[in-house]
N, C-alpha and C positions, 0 to 999 in steps of 0.2 A: 504494500500500500504506500501512500505518500509519505508516511513517517519512517519508512525503511523496515518496517516489521515484515518478517517472512512468515508464510503460512504453508502448512502441509495439508492438502485436501485429497480426499478420495471418495469414490462412490461405488456402490455395488447393487446388483439386483438380486432379489430372492423370490422364491416361489414357495407357498405354503399349501399343503394338501390336507384337507380336513378328513379324508378317508384313508384307505389303504393305498399303497403304491404297488402296482403289479407290473413287473418287467419295465420299470421306468415310467409307467403311465399312472397318473392320479385317477383313482376310482371314485373319489369324492369331489368336493368343490375345491377348485384351485384359485388362489389369489396371488397376485404379483405385487411386490413393493420395491421401491427404490430407496436406498439409504445413503446418506451423505455424512461425512465427518470432516471437521477442520480443526487443526491444532495450531497454536501459536504460543509464544512465550514472551512475557514482558516483566520488567522490573518495577516493583511497587514499593513506595515508602511506607514504613510502619509507624511513622509519626502521626499523631492525631490532628495536629494543627500546624499551620505555617509558622506560627511563633515558636512552637517546640522544635520544628525542623531547623529554623534559623539559629536558635540557641544552641542546639547540638552541633550544627555545622561550625559555629564559632569555636567549639571545643574539639573539633576534628572528628566528631562521631557521626557515623552514617549507619542507618538501619534500613537497608533495602533487601528485599527478598525477590527471587525469581519465581514467577508464578506461571504454571503451565495451564493454559486454557484449552478446554475441549468442548466442541459443539457437535452434537449429533442431531440429525433430523431424519424422519422416515415418512414416506407418503405412498398412497396407492399409485400404481404405475401411471395412470392417466393424469395425475396431478403433479408428477415429478418435475415438469418444466416450471411450474409456479414455485415450487420449493427451491429449485436451483436459482431462480431469479432472486428470491428473497434472501438467500444466503450470500449472494454477491453484494 
């Protein structure tokens, strides 16, 4: 994105069979879904206020943690285009 943050994204399709599967064929009702996932990492300050952050910076103390963000979404196959647009 514009801030230089990098993302890892992937998607996959799955099919669910509500009945038995015989020789690779679903004998019940079959539904298809498309799933998406996105990962990114960012650094966050653990200070509660800007005043606290400034005071600690004067003392040379920094409290930042790296946070891994994960977003997952799933939709029926016909709606997957709308989900993909929403994630971008």
